[in-house]
C-alpha positions as CSV (number, residue, x, y, z in Angstrom):
1,M,87.6,137.8,52.2
2,G,86.8,133.8,52.1
3,A,87.3,133.7,48.0
4,N,90.7,135.8,48.5
5,Y,91.5,132.8,50.7
6,A,90.0,129.9,49.0
7,S,92.4,131.0,45.9
8,R,94.6,130.9,47.7
9,A,94.5,127.6,49.4
10,M,93.3,126.3,45.9
11,A,96.3,127.5,43.4
12,N,98.7,126.1,46.2
13,S,96.5,122.7,46.6
14,L,98.5,122.6,43.2
15,D,101.9,123.6,43.8
16,L,101.3,120.9,46.6
17,F,99.3,117.8,43.8
18,E,102.3,119.1,41.8
19,E,105.2,118.6,43.8
20,L,103.7,114.9,44.7
21,A,104.1,114.0,41.1
22,Q,107.1,114.8,40.2
23,F,107.9,112.4,43.3
24,T,105.8,109.6,41.8
25,S,106.6,110.0,39.3
26,V,110.5,110.0,39.6
27,Y,110.8,107.8,42.5
28,A,111.2,104.5,40.5
29,A,114.1,106.0,39.1
30,I,115.8,107.4,41.7
31,Q,114.8,104.1,43.5
32,K,116.4,102.5,41.1
33,E,120.3,104.8,41.0
34,F,119.5,103.8,45.2
35,I,119.8,99.4,44.4
36,D,122.1,99.5,41.7
37,S,124.9,103.0,43.4
38,L,124.3,102.3,46.5
39,S,124.9,98.6,46.4
40,K,128.2,99.6,45.4
41,L,129.9,101.5,47.7
42,N,132.6,99.7,50.3
43,G,135.0,101.7,52.0
44,K,137.0,101.4,48.7
45,T,135.0,103.7,47.3
46,T,136.1,107.6,46.4
47,V,135.0,110.5,45.0
48,N,136.0,110.2,41.7
49,D,134.8,106.3,41.5
50,A,131.9,106.3,38.6
51,E,129.3,104.7,41.5
52,Y,130.0,107.8,44.3
53,A,128.6,109.4,41.5
54,I,125.7,108.2,40.6
55,A,124.9,107.5,44.1
56,L,125.4,110.9,45.2
57,G,123.8,112.4,42.4
58,A,121.2,109.9,43.3
59,V,120.9,111.0,47.2
60,K,120.8,114.9,45.8
61,S,118.1,114.5,43.8
62,F,116.0,111.9,46.5
63,S,116.5,114.8,49.0
64,E,115.6,117.4,47.0
65,I,112.3,116.3,45.2
66,C,111.6,115.5,49.1
67,N,112.5,118.9,49.5
68,R,110.2,120.3,47.7
69,V,107.8,118.3,48.6
70,A,107.6,119.4,52.3
71,E,108.3,123.2,51.6
72,A,104.8,122.1,49.2
73,W,102.7,120.4,52.7
74,N,103.9,123.4,54.9
75,V,102.2,125.9,52.4
76,W,99.4,123.9,51.9
77,R,98.5,123.7,55.7
78,S,99.4,126.9,57.0
79,I,97.0,128.4,54.3
80,N,94.0,125.2,54.3
81,L,94.8,126.0,58.4
82,D,94.4,129.6,57.6
83,V,91.1,129.3,55.6
84,E,89.8,126.7,58.8
85,A,89.8,129.6,61.0
86,C,87.7,132.0,59.4
87,E,85.0,129.9,58.1
């Protein structure tokens, strides 16, 4: 039974690793979009402006990648806490 928990923990740690690797690989591009586009937004910016669309895309991408890491972390923690409890 312990081996089953260990294999589940390993599978989910790979998911967490993959999500963290994905975050690391895209963060620099998202950060560049933040710097380039968010600094151009002001009180006169409308939803039709190109800067708005770029900034919105960057914020959505950042939110999505953060949510994916958070979800993977929660799964990893719950499984690893289960593994520790069974040992």
